[in-house]
C-alpha positions in Angstrom: -6.7 10.1 -4.6 -5.0 13.1 -3.1 -6.4 14.7 0.0 -5.5 18.2 1.0 -5.5 19.6 4.5 -5.3 23.3 5.5 -3.6 22.5 8.8 -2.4 19.7 11.0 -5.8 19.2 12.7 -7.5 18.7 9.4 -4.8 16.3 8.4 -5.4 14.2 11.5 -9.1 14.1 10.8 -8.4 12.9 7.2 -6.1 10.2 8.6 -8.9 9.0 10.8 -11.4 8.9 7.9 -9.5 7.8 4.8 -6.8 5.3 3.8 -3.6 7.3 3.3 -0.5 5.8 1.7 1.9 8.7 2.1 1.9 12.2 3.8 3.6 15.3 2.4 3.5 18.1 4.9 4.9 21.6 5.6 6.1 22.6 9.0 4.6 26.1 9.2 0.9 25.5 9.3 -1.9 27.2 11.3 -3.4 25.4 14.4 -0.9 22.6 14.5 2.7 22.9 13.2 4.1 20.1 11.1 6.5 18.8 13.8 3.5 18.3 16.2 1.6 16.6 13.4 4.5 14.2 12.9 4.6 13.5 16.6 0.9 12.8 16.7 1.0 10.5 13.7 3.9 8.5 15.1 2.2 8.1 18.5 -0.6 6.2 16.8 0.3 2.7 15.8 -2.4 2.7 13.1 -0.4 5.4 11.2 3.2 4.4 12.1 3.9 2.8 8.7 2.9 5.8 6.7 5.9 7.5 5.1 6.2 11.2 5.7 7.9 13.7 3.5 8.4 17.3 4.8 8.4 20.0 2.2 9.7 23.2 3.9 11.5 26.4 3.3 12.5 27.5 6.8 14.5 24.8 8.5 18.2 24.3 9.2 20.2 21.1 9.3 19.6 20.9 13.1 15.8 21.2 12.5 16.0 18.6 9.7 17.7 16.1 12.1 14.9 16.7 14.6 12.2 16.1 12.0 13.9 12.9 10.9 14.1 11.8 14.6 10.4 12.5 15.0 9.6 10.1 12.1 9.8 11.9 8.8 11.6 9.9 6.1 12.6 12.7 3.8 12.9 16.5 3.9 12.8 18.6 0.8 13.6 22.3 0.9 11.4 24.5 -1.2 14.4 26.2 -2.6 15.5 22.9 -4.0 12.0 21.7 -4.9 11.6 19.8 -8.2 8.4 18.0 -9.1 10.3 15.1 -10.7 12.4 14.7 -7.5 9.2 14.7 -5.3 7.6 12.0 -7.5 10.8 9.9 -7.4 11.1 10.2 -3.6 7.3 9.4 -3.2 7.6 6.3 -5.4 10.7 5.1 -3.5 9.0 5.5 -0.2 5.9 3.7 -1.4 7.9 0.9 -2.8 9.8 0.5 0.5 6.5 0.4 2.4 5.2 -2.5 0.3 
C-alpha cells in the first residue's frame, strides 16, 4: 500500500497511524520542509529504522550531505529521475532493512 502526504505534517500523521516500510519525500513542501520531516522522523525511535529516500530538484552537494547526515539514505535528483532506478534503490533499502 502506498500512502501519499501533501506535506510533512500529514506525513507524520500517517506515520503515527500506519505501518510504513519506506519513505520517499521531497524537500520543498508546504507547512513542513523535508529536512524538518527527516529530523522529526529520526528523533522518534519508533521510526528510526525506516529508510528515507529524498527526491528533489533543488539541492546542491552540500545540501545533499546535510540530508544524509540528518538520516536520509539516498538522494535522487529529479533531473536524473528514472522510475527503474527508484524501484531498484527502494528494493535495495528494503532488503537491507530486513
